[in-house]
PQR file of N, CA, C, O and H, with PARSE charges and radii, in Angstrom:
ATOM      1  N   UNK A   1      -4.941   3.433  -8.883 -0.4000 1.5000
ATOM      2  CA  UNK A   1      -4.972   2.190  -9.602 -0.0000 2.0000
ATOM      3  C   UNK A   1      -5.133   2.497 -11.090  0.5500 1.7000
ATOM      4  O   UNK A   1      -5.826   3.437 -11.481 -0.5500 1.4000
ATOM      5  N   UNK A   2      -4.472   1.675 -11.906 -0.4000 1.5000
ATOM      6  CA  UNK A   2      -4.520   1.862 -13.349 -0.0000 2.0000
ATOM      7  C   UNK A   2      -4.783   0.527 -14.042  0.5500 1.7000
ATOM      8  O   UNK A   2      -4.655  -0.536 -13.434 -0.5500 1.4000
ATOM      9  H   UNK A   2      -3.909   0.912 -11.588  0.4000 1.0000
ATOM     10  N   UNK A   3      -5.150   0.596 -15.316 -0.4000 1.5000
ATOM     11  CA  UNK A   3      -5.310  -0.624 -16.104 -0.0000 2.0000
ATOM     12  C   UNK A   3      -4.006  -1.403 -16.073  0.5500 1.7000
ATOM     13  O   UNK A   3      -2.925  -0.826 -16.194 -0.5500 1.4000
ATOM     14  H   UNK A   3      -5.254   1.459 -15.810  0.4000 1.0000
ATOM     15  N   UNK A   4      -4.110  -2.703 -15.913 -0.4000 1.5000
ATOM     16  CA  UNK A   4      -2.924  -3.556 -15.839 -0.0000 2.0000
ATOM     17  C   UNK A   4      -2.476  -3.857 -14.429  0.5500 1.7000
ATOM     18  O   UNK A   4      -1.799  -4.859 -14.197 -0.5500 1.4000
ATOM     19  H   UNK A   4      -4.987  -3.172 -15.815  0.4000 1.0000
ATOM     20  N   UNK A   5      -2.846  -2.995 -13.461 -0.4000 1.5000
ATOM     21  CA  UNK A   5      -2.526  -3.264 -12.057 -0.0000 2.0000
ATOM     22  C   UNK A   5      -3.297  -4.497 -11.587  0.5500 1.7000
ATOM     23  O   UNK A   5      -4.351  -4.826 -12.132 -0.5500 1.4000
ATOM     24  H   UNK A   5      -3.397  -2.181 -13.649  0.4000 1.0000
ATOM     25  N   UNK A   6      -2.768  -5.162 -10.587 -0.4000 1.5000
ATOM     26  CA  UNK A   6      -3.488  -6.259  -9.963 -0.0000 2.0000
ATOM     27  C   UNK A   6      -4.303  -5.701  -8.809  0.5500 1.7000
ATOM     28  O   UNK A   6      -3.776  -4.999  -7.946 -0.5500 1.4000
ATOM     29  H   UNK A   6      -1.912  -4.894 -10.145  0.4000 1.0000
ATOM     30  N   UNK A   7      -5.599  -6.019  -8.801 -0.4000 1.5000
ATOM     31  CA  UNK A   7      -6.512  -5.510  -7.778 -0.0000 2.0000
ATOM     32  C   UNK A   7      -6.952  -6.634  -6.850  0.5500 1.7000
ATOM     33  O   UNK A   7      -7.091  -7.784  -7.268 -0.5500 1.4000
ATOM     34  H   UNK A   7      -6.027  -6.589  -9.503  0.4000 1.0000
ATOM     35  N   UNK A   8      -7.167  -6.290  -5.600 -0.4000 1.5000
ATOM     36  CA  UNK A   8      -7.701  -7.197  -4.588 -0.0000 2.0000
ATOM     37  C   UNK A   8      -9.129  -6.761  -4.302  0.5500 1.7000
ATOM     38  O   UNK A   8      -9.374  -5.590  -4.010 -0.5500 1.4000
ATOM     39  H   UNK A   8      -7.054  -5.356  -5.261  0.4000 1.0000
ATOM     40  N   UNK A   9     -10.068  -7.687  -4.381 -0.4000 1.5000
ATOM     41  CA  UNK A   9     -11.468  -7.385  -4.074 -0.0000 2.0000
ATOM     42  C   UNK A   9     -11.662  -7.508  -2.567  0.5500 1.7000
ATOM     43  O   UNK A   9     -11.309  -8.522  -1.964 -0.5500 1.4000
ATOM     44  H   UNK A   9      -9.870  -8.638  -4.618  0.4000 1.0000
ATOM     45  N   UNK A  10     -12.225  -6.467  -1.970 -0.4000 1.5000
ATOM     46  CA  UNK A  10     -12.324  -6.375  -0.516 -0.0000 2.0000
ATOM     47  C   UNK A  10     -13.605  -6.952   0.073  0.5500 1.7000
ATOM     48  O   UNK A  10     -13.599  -7.430   1.207 -0.5500 1.4000
ATOM     49  H   UNK A  10     -12.511  -5.644  -2.460  0.4000 1.0000
ATOM     50  N   UNK A  11     -14.709  -6.914  -0.683 -0.4000 1.5000
ATOM     51  CA  UNK A  11     -15.968  -7.411  -0.126 -0.0000 2.0000
ATOM     52  C   UNK A  11     -16.852  -7.981  -1.231  0.5500 1.7000
ATOM     53  O   UNK A  11     -16.525  -7.901  -2.415 -0.5500 1.4000
ATOM     54  H   UNK A  11     -14.713  -6.525  -1.605  0.4000 1.0000
ATOM     55  N   UNK A  12     -17.975  -8.555  -0.816 -0.4000 1.5000
ATOM     56  CA  UNK A  12     -18.900  -9.149  -1.774 -0.0000 2.0000
ATOM     57  C   UNK A  12     -18.563 -10.611  -2.031  0.5500 1.7000
ATOM     58  O   UNK A  12     -17.701 -11.185  -1.366 -0.5500 1.4000
ATOM     59  H   UNK A  12     -18.240  -8.619   0.146  0.4000 1.0000
ATOM     60  N   UNK A  13     -19.247 -11.205  -3.000 -0.4000 1.5000
ATOM     61  CA  UNK A  13     -19.063 -12.640  -3.260 -0.0000 2.0000
ATOM     62  C   UNK A  13     -17.669 -13.010  -3.770  0.5500 1.7000
ATOM     63  O   UNK A  13     -17.271 -14.172  -3.688 -0.5500 1.4000
ATOM     64  H   UNK A  13     -19.947 -10.738  -3.541  0.4000 1.0000
ATOM     65  N   UNK A  14     -16.931 -12.040  -4.291 -0.4000 1.5000
ATOM     66  CA  UNK A  14     -15.583 -12.309  -4.791 -0.0000 2.0000
ATOM     67  C   UNK A  14     -14.500 -11.764  -3.861  0.5500 1.7000
ATOM     68  O   UNK A  14     -13.362 -11.569  -4.289 -0.5500 1.4000
ATOM     69  H   UNK A  14     -17.254 -11.096  -4.357  0.4000 1.0000
ATOM     70  N   UNK A  15     -14.837 -11.516  -2.599 -0.4000 1.5000
ATOM     71  CA  UNK A  15     -13.869 -10.999  -1.631 -0.0000 2.0000
ATOM     72  C   UNK A  15     -12.633 -11.891  -1.599  0.5500 1.7000
ATOM     73  O   UNK A  15     -12.738 -13.117  -1.628 -0.5500 1.4000
ATOM     74  H   UNK A  15     -15.761 -11.674  -2.251  0.4000 1.0000
ATOM     75  N   UNK A  16     -11.465 -11.263  -1.540 -0.4000 1.5000
ATOM     76  CA  UNK A  16     -10.154 -11.917  -1.475 -0.0000 2.0000
ATOM     77  C   UNK A  16      -9.665 -12.467  -2.808  0.5500 1.7000
ATOM     78  O   UNK A  16      -8.576 -13.037  -2.868 -0.5500 1.4000
ATOM     79  H   UNK A  16     -11.380 -10.267  -1.516  0.4000 1.0000
ATOM     80  N   UNK A  17     -10.442 -12.311  -3.878 -0.4000 1.5000
ATOM     81  CA  UNK A  17      -9.960 -12.666  -5.202 -0.0000 2.0000
ATOM     82  C   UNK A  17      -9.068 -11.531  -5.698  0.5500 1.7000
ATOM     83  O   UNK A  17      -9.263 -10.373  -5.330 -0.5500 1.4000
ATOM     84  H   UNK A  17     -11.327 -11.848  -3.829  0.4000 1.0000
ATOM     85  N   UNK A  18      -8.093 -11.870  -6.531 -0.4000 1.5000
ATOM     86  CA  UNK A  18      -7.253 -10.854  -7.157 -0.0000 2.0000
ATOM     87  C   UNK A  18      -7.256 -11.078  -8.660  0.5500 1.7000
ATOM     88  O   UNK A  18      -7.492 -12.185  -9.143 -0.5500 1.4000
ATOM     89  H   UNK A  18      -7.935 -12.811  -6.830  0.4000 1.0000
ATOM     90  N   UNK A  19      -6.988  -9.999  -9.388 -0.4000 1.5000
ATOM     91  CA  UNK A  19      -6.902 -10.124 -10.833 -0.0000 2.0000
ATOM     92  C   UNK A  19      -6.491  -8.818 -11.464  0.5500 1.7000
ATOM     93  O   UNK A  19      -6.537  -7.765 -10.827 -0.5500 1.4000
ATOM     94  H   UNK A  19      -6.797  -9.099  -8.995  0.4000 1.0000
ATOM     95  N   UNK A  20      -6.085  -8.888 -12.726 -0.4000 1.5000
ATOM     96  CA  UNK A  20      -5.655  -7.683 -13.432 -0.0000 2.0000
ATOM     97  C   UNK A  20      -6.834  -6.791 -13.801  0.5500 1.7000
ATOM     98  O   UNK A  20      -7.896  -7.273 -14.196 -0.5500 1.4000
ATOM     99  H   UNK A  20      -6.047  -9.743 -13.244  0.4000 1.0000
ATOM    100  N   UNK A  21      -6.629  -5.487 -13.666 -0.4000 1.5000
ATOM    101  CA  UNK A  21      -7.648  -4.501 -14.031 -0.0000 2.0000
ATOM    102  C   UNK A  21      -7.666  -4.371 -15.541  0.5500 1.7000
ATOM    103  O   UNK A  21      -6.630  -4.146 -16.167 -0.5500 1.4000
ATOM    104  H   UNK A  21      -5.766  -5.096 -13.345  0.4000 1.0000
ATOM    105  N   UNK A  22      -8.847  -4.513 -16.124 -0.4000 1.5000
ATOM    106  CA  UNK A  22      -9.015  -4.367 -17.567 -0.0000 2.0000
ATOM    107  C   UNK A  22      -9.443  -2.951 -17.935  0.5500 1.7000
ATOM    108  O   UNK A  22      -8.983  -2.399 -18.934 -0.5500 1.4000
ATOM    109  H   UNK A  22      -9.689  -4.696 -15.616  0.4000 1.0000
ATOM    110  N   UNK A  23     -10.326  -2.363 -17.122 -0.4000 1.5000
ATOM    111  CA  UNK A  23     -10.760  -0.990 -17.402 -0.0000 2.0000
ATOM    112  C   UNK A  23     -11.330  -0.375 -16.129  0.5500 1.7000
ATOM    113  O   UNK A  23     -11.765  -1.073 -15.212 -0.5500 1.4000
ATOM    114  H   UNK A  23     -10.699  -2.812 -16.310  0.4000 1.0000
ATOM    115  N   UNK A  24     -11.314   0.965 -16.105 -0.4000 1.5000
ATOM    116  CA  UNK A  24     -11.861   1.719 -14.981 -0.0000 2.0000
ATOM    117  C   UNK A  24     -12.816   2.756 -15.538  0.5500 1.7000
ATOM    118  O   UNK A  24     -12.470   3.511 -16.446 -0.5500 1.4000
ATOM    119  H   UNK A  24     -10.961   1.532 -16.849  0.4000 1.0000
ATOM    120  N   UNK A  25     -14.028   2.789 -14.983 -0.4000 1.5000
ATOM    121  CA  UNK A  25     -15.033   3.777 -15.382 -0.0000 2.0000
ATOM    122  C   UNK A  25     -15.224   4.717 -14.196  0.5500 1.7000
ATOM    123  O   UNK A  25     -15.983   4.421 -13.274 -0.5500 1.4000
ATOM    124  H   UNK A  25     -14.310   2.176 -14.245  0.4000 1.0000
ATOM    125  N   UNK A  26     -14.526   5.855 -14.230 -0.4000 1.5000
ATOM    126  CA  UNK A  26     -14.583   6.791 -13.105 -0.0000 2.0000
ATOM    127  C   UNK A  26     -15.951   7.461 -12.996  0.5500 1.7000
ATOM    128  O   UNK A  26     -16.374   7.803 -11.892 -0.5500 1.4000
ATOM    129  H   UNK A  26     -13.909   6.095 -14.980  0.4000 1.0000
ATOM    130  N   UNK A  27     -16.646   7.656 -14.104 -0.4000 1.5000
ATOM    131  CA  UNK A  27     -17.980   8.271 -14.053 -0.0000 2.0000
ATOM    132  C   UNK A  27     -18.961   7.407 -13.284  0.5500 1.7000
ATOM    133  O   UNK A  27     -19.741   7.917 -12.479 -0.5500 1.4000
ATOM    134  H   UNK A  27     -16.302   7.378 -15.001  0.4000 1.0000
ATOM    135  N   UNK A  28     -18.930   6.112 -13.523 -0.4000 1.5000
ATOM    136  CA  UNK A  28     -19.833   5.184 -12.837 -0.0000 2.0000
ATOM    137  C   UNK A  28     -19.249   4.664 -11.525  0.5500 1.7000
ATOM    138  O   UNK A  28     -19.965   4.075 -10.715 -0.5500 1.4000
ATOM    139  H   UNK A  28     -18.297   5.698 -14.177  0.4000 1.0000
ATOM    140  N   UNK A  29     -17.943   4.882 -11.314 -0.4000 1.5000
ATOM    141  CA  UNK A  29     -17.306   4.381 -10.098 -0.0000 2.0000
ATOM    142  C   UNK A  29     -17.161   2.869 -10.104  0.5500 1.7000
ATOM    143  O   UNK A  29     -17.325   2.213  -9.075 -0.5500 1.4000
ATOM    144  H   UNK A  29     -17.361   5.361 -11.972  0.4000 1.0000
ATOM    145  N   UNK A  30     -16.848   2.317 -11.288 -0.4000 1.5000
ATOM    146  CA  UNK A  30     -16.747   0.862 -11.438 -0.0000 2.0000
ATOM    147  C   UNK A  30     -15.390   0.487 -12.009  0.5500 1.7000
ATOM    148  O   UNK A  30     -14.743   1.281 -12.692 -0.5500 1.4000
ATOM    149  H   UNK A  30     -16.714   2.850 -12.124  0.4000 1.0000
ATOM    150  N   UNK A  31     -14.978  -0.723 -11.721 -0.4000 1.5000
ATOM    151  CA  UNK A  31     -13.745  -1.265 -12.278 -0.0000 2.0000
ATOM    152  C   UNK A  31     -14.043  -2.670 -12.805  0.5500 1.7000
ATOM    153  O   UNK A  31     -14.752  -3.445 -12.165 -0.5500 1.4000
ATOM    154  H   UNK A  31     -15.504  -1.368 -11.166  0.4000 1.0000
ATOM    155  N   UNK A  32     -13.499  -2.981 -13.963 -0.4000 1.5000
ATOM    156  CA  UNK A  32     -13.675  -4.302 -14.571 -0.0000 2.0000
ATOM    157  C   UNK A  32     -12.350  -5.028 -14.459  0.5500 1.7000
ATOM    158  O   UNK A  32     -11.307  -4.501 -14.845 -0.5500 1.4000
ATOM    159  H   UNK A  32     -12.923  -2.351 -14.483  0.4000 1.0000
ATOM    160  N   UNK A  33     -12.396  -6.263 -13.921 -0.4000 1.5000
ATOM    161  CA  UNK A  33     -11.183  -7.040 -13.788 -0.0000 2.0000
ATOM    162  C   UNK A  33     -11.458  -8.503 -14.069  0.5500 1.7000
ATOM    163  O   UNK A  33     -12.610  -8.927 -14.162 -0.5500 1.4000
ATOM    164  H   UNK A  33     -13.243  -6.692 -13.608  0.4000 1.0000
ATOM    165  N   UNK A  34     -10.394  -9.263 -14.202 -0.4000 1.5000
ATOM    166  CA  UNK A  34     -10.488 -10.687 -14.525 -0.0000 2.0000
ATOM    167  C   UNK A  34     -10.018 -11.480 -13.317  0.5500 1.7000
ATOM    168  O   UNK A  34      -8.932 -11.245 -12.786 -0.5500 1.4000
ATOM    169  H   UNK A  34      -9.458  -8.918 -14.126  0.4000 1.0000
ATOM    170  N   UNK A  35     -10.856 -12.429 -12.889 -0.4000 1.5000
ATOM    171  CA  UNK A  35     -10.480 -13.319 -11.782 -0.0000 2.0000
ATOM    172  C   UNK A  35     -10.614 -14.761 -12.247  0.5500 1.7000
ATOM    173  O   UNK A  35     -11.343 -15.052 -13.195 -0.5500 1.4000
ATOM    174  H   UNK A  35     -11.738 -12.620 -13.320  0.4000 1.0000
ATOM    175  N   UNK A  36      -9.910 -15.654 -11.578 -0.4000 1.5000
ATOM    176  CA  UNK A  36     -10.034 -17.081 -11.881 -0.0000 2.0000
ATOM    177  C   UNK A  36     -11.101 -17.687 -10.978  0.5500 1.7000
ATOM    178  O   UNK A  36     -10.985 -17.642  -9.753 -0.5500 1.4000
ATOM    179  H   UNK A  36      -9.318 -15.417 -10.807  0.4000 1.0000
ATOM    180  N   UNK A  37     -12.134 -18.251 -11.584 -0.4000 1.5000
ATOM    181  CA  UNK A  37     -13.200 -18.932 -10.856 -0.0000 2.0000
ATOM    182  C   UNK A  37     -13.237 -20.373 -11.362  0.5500 1.7000
ATOM    183  O   UNK A  37     -13.543 -20.617 -12.529 -0.5500 1.4000
ATOM    184  H   UNK A  37     -12.228 -18.287 -12.578  0.4000 1.0000
ATOM    185  N   UNK A  38     -12.929 -21.310 -10.496 -0.4000 1.5000
ATOM    186  CA  UNK A  38     -12.862 -22.727 -10.859 -0.0000 2.0000
ATOM    187  C   UNK A  38     -11.945 -22.945 -12.059  0.5500 1.7000
ATOM    188  O   UNK A  38     -12.229 -23.779 -12.919 -0.5500 1.4000
ATOM    189  H   UNK A  38     -12.681 -21.111  -9.548  0.4000 1.0000
ATOM    190  N   UNK A  39     -10.848 -22.195 -12.116 -0.4000 1.5000
ATOM    191  CA  UNK A  39      -9.863 -22.358 -13.164 -0.0000 2.0000
ATOM    192  C   UNK A  39     -10.156 -21.636 -14.461  0.5500 1.7000
ATOM    193  O   UNK A  39      -9.352 -21.688 -15.391 -0.5500 1.4000
ATOM    194  H   UNK A  39     -10.618 -21.518 -11.417  0.4000 1.0000
ATOM    195  N   UNK A  40     -11.301 -20.956 -14.544 -0.4000 1.5000
ATOM    196  CA  UNK A  40     -11.665 -20.211 -15.746 -0.0000 2.0000
ATOM    197  C   UNK A  40     -11.579 -18.721 -15.486  0.5500 1.7000
ATOM    198  O   UNK A  40     -11.959 -18.247 -14.415 -0.5500 1.4000
ATOM    199  H   UNK A  40     -11.955 -20.913 -13.788  0.4000 1.0000
ATOM    200  N   UNK A  41     -11.073 -17.975 -16.475 -0.4000 1.5000
ATOM    201  CA  UNK A  41     -11.037 -16.521 -16.360 -0.0000 2.0000
ATOM    202  C   UNK A  41     -12.453 -15.973 -16.472  0.5500 1.7000
ATOM    203  O   UNK A  41     -13.183 -16.302 -17.406 -0.5500 1.4000
ATOM    204  H   UNK A  41     -10.765 -18.361 -17.345  0.4000 1.0000
ATOM    205  N   UNK A  42     -12.833 -15.136 -15.515 -0.4000 1.5000
ATOM    206  CA  UNK A  42     -14.156 -14.535 -15.477 -0.0000 2.0000
ATOM    207  C   UNK A  42     -14.010 -13.027 -15.330  0.5500 1.7000
ATOM    208  O   UNK A  42     -13.326 -12.547 -14.426 -0.5500 1.4000
ATOM    209  H   UNK A  42     -12.240 -14.869 -14.756  0.4000 1.0000
ATOM    210  N   UNK A  43     -14.654 -12.288 -16.221 -0.4000 1.5000
ATOM    211  CA  UNK A  43     -14.629 -10.829 -16.147 -0.0000 2.0000
ATOM    212  C   UNK A  43     -15.742 -10.389 -15.204  0.5500 1.7000
ATOM    213  O   UNK A  43     -16.899 -10.773 -15.377 -0.5500 1.4000
ATOM    214  H   UNK A  43     -15.209 -12.678 -16.955  0.4000 1.0000
ATOM    215  N   UNK A  44     -15.386  -9.581 -14.204 -0.4000 1.5000
ATOM    216  CA  UNK A  44     -16.387  -9.053 -13.279 -0.0000 2.0000
ATOM    217  C   UNK A  44     -16.277  -7.536 -13.217  0.5500 1.7000
ATOM    218  O   UNK A  44     -15.238  -6.953 -13.524 -0.5500 1.4000
ATOM    219  H   UNK A  44     -14.446  -9.269 -14.064  0.4000 1.0000
ATOM    220  N   UNK A  45     -17.357  -6.930 -12.820 -0.4000 1.5000
ATOM    221  CA  UNK A  45     -17.475  -5.475 -12.732 -0.0000 2.0000
ATOM    222  C   UNK A  45     -17.880  -5.156 -11.297  0.5500 1.7000
ATOM    223  O   UNK A  45     -18.965  -5.538 -10.858 -0.5500 1.4000
ATOM    224  H   UNK A  45     -18.202  -7.404 -12.571  0.4000 1.0000
ATOM    225  N   UNK A  46     -17.013  -4.458 -10.563 -0.4000 1.5000
ATOM    226  CA  UNK A  46     -17.281  -4.137  -9.161 -0.0000 2.0000
ATOM    227  C   UNK A  46     -17.055  -2.648  -8.912  0.5500 1.7000
ATOM    228  O   UNK A  46     -16.426  -1.964  -9.719 -0.5500 1.4000
ATOM    229  H   UNK A  46     -16.132  -4.148 -10.919  0.4000 1.0000
ATOM    230  N   UNK A  47     -17.566  -2.160  -7.803 -0.4000 1.5000
ATOM    231  CA  UNK A  47     -17.386  -0.761  -7.436 -0.0000 2.0000
ATOM    232  C   UNK A  47     -15.944  -0.460  -7.064  0.5500 1.7000
ATOM    233  O   UNK A  47     -15.238  -1.302  -6.509 -0.5500 1.4000
ATOM    234  H   UNK A  47     -18.077  -2.716  -7.147  0.4000 1.0000
ATOM    235  N   UNK A  48     -15.521   0.758  -7.380 -0.4000 1.5000
ATOM    236  CA  UNK A  48     -14.159   1.177  -7.042 -0.0000 2.0000
ATOM    237  C   UNK A  48     -13.884   1.075  -5.550  0.5500 1.7000
ATOM    238  O   UNK A  48     -12.756   0.787  -5.148 -0.5500 1.4000
ATOM    239  H   UNK A  48     -16.095   1.442  -7.831  0.4000 1.0000
ATOM    240  N   UNK A  49     -14.898   1.307  -4.725 -0.4000 1.5000
ATOM    241  CA  UNK A  49     -14.699   1.251  -3.277 -0.0000 2.0000
ATOM    242  C   UNK A  49     -14.519  -0.184  -2.774  0.5500 1.7000
ATOM    243  O   UNK A  49     -14.148  -0.392  -1.619 -0.5500 1.4000
ATOM    244  H   UNK A  49     -15.814   1.541  -5.051  0.4000 1.0000
ATOM    245  N   UNK A  50     -14.779  -1.172  -3.635 -0.4000 1.5000
ATOM    246  CA  UNK A  50     -14.656  -2.583  -3.248 -0.0000 2.0000
ATOM    247  C   UNK A  50     -13.321  -3.194  -3.619  0.5500 1.7000
ATOM    248  O   UNK A  50     -13.098  -4.381  -3.382 -0.5500 1.4000
ATOM    249  H   UNK A  50     -15.080  -1.003  -4.573  0.4000 1.0000
ATOM    250  N   UNK A  51     -12.418  -2.396  -4.203 -0.4000 1.5000
ATOM    251  CA  UNK A  51     -11.119  -2.932  -4.614 -0.0000 2.0000
ATOM    252  C   UNK A  51      -9.989  -2.025  -4.148  0.5500 1.7000
ATOM    253  O   UNK A  51     -10.174  -0.832  -3.906 -0.5500 1.4000
ATOM    254  H   UNK A  51     -12.599  -1.431  -4.395  0.4000 1.0000
ATOM    255  N   UNK A  52      -8.823  -2.626  -4.032 -0.4000 1.5000
ATOM    256  CA  UNK A  52      -7.606  -1.854  -3.771 -0.0000 2.0000
ATOM    257  C   UNK A  52      -6.494  -2.512  -4.563  0.5500 1.7000
ATOM    258  O   UNK A  52      -6.583  -3.684  -4.929 -0.5500 1.4000
ATOM    259  H   UNK A  52      -8.672  -3.595  -4.229  0.4000 1.0000
ATOM    260  N   UNK A  53      -5.451  -1.749  -4.823 -0.4000 1.5000
ATOM    261  CA  UNK A  53      -4.301  -2.289  -5.536 -0.0000 2.0000
ATOM    262  C   UNK A  53      -3.655  -3.350  -4.657  0.5500 1.7000
ATOM    263  O   UNK A  53      -3.359  -3.104  -3.488 -0.5500 1.4000
ATOM    264  H   UNK A  53      -5.378  -0.797  -4.525  0.4000 1.0000
ATOM    265  N   UNK A  54      -3.439  -4.523  -5.223 -0.4000 1.5000
ATOM    266  CA  UNK A  54      -2.831  -5.623  -4.477 -0.0000 2.0000
ATOM    267  C   UNK A  54      -1.367  -5.321  -4.219  0.5500 1.7000
ATOM    268  O   UNK A  54      -0.680  -4.756  -5.069 -0.5500 1.4000
ATOM    269  H   UNK A  54      -3.680  -4.722  -6.173  0.4000 1.0000
ATOM    270  N   UNK A  55      -0.899  -5.698  -3.052 -0.4000 1.5000
ATOM    271  CA  UNK A  55       0.509  -5.454  -2.711 -0.0000 2.0000
ATOM    272  C   UNK A  55       1.388  -6.406  -3.522  0.5500 1.7000
ATOM    273  O   UNK A  55       1.014  -7.543  -3.811 -0.5500 1.4000
ATOM    274  H   UNK A  55      -1.457  -6.157  -2.361  0.4000 1.0000
ATOM    275  N   UNK A  56       2.545  -5.908  -3.871 -0.4000 1.5000
ATOM    276  CA  UNK A  56       3.525  -6.722  -4.598 -0.0000 2.0000
ATOM    277  C   UNK A  56       4.220  -7.619  -3.598  0.5500 1.7000
ATOM    278  O   UNK A  56       4.757  -7.145  -2.597 -0.5500 1.4000
ATOM    279  H   UNK A  56       2.848  -4.984  -3.636  0.4000 1.0000
ATOM    280  N   UNK A  57       4.212  -8.941  -3.872 -0.4000 1.5000
ATOM    281  CA  UNK A  57       4.899  -9.838  -2.944 -0.0000 2.0000
ATOM    282  C   UNK A  57       6.016 -10.575  -3.594  0.5500 1.7000
ATOM    283  O   UNK A  57       6.693 -11.371  -2.942 -0.5500 1.4000
ATOM    284  H   UNK A  57       3.776  -9.326  -4.685  0.4000 1.0000
TER
END
């Protein structure tokens, strides 16, 4: 996964949300992405193991 890819969140309170990856911190094992929550863009920070690259449809 790289910056700009669309990520799917697999677990936690934002499970099944998708959004573009803004940054990846490999040292901390975290990824920052933007999701829409109630129509507003929200930046969230989740573990790399909690996301996967979303399939292109």
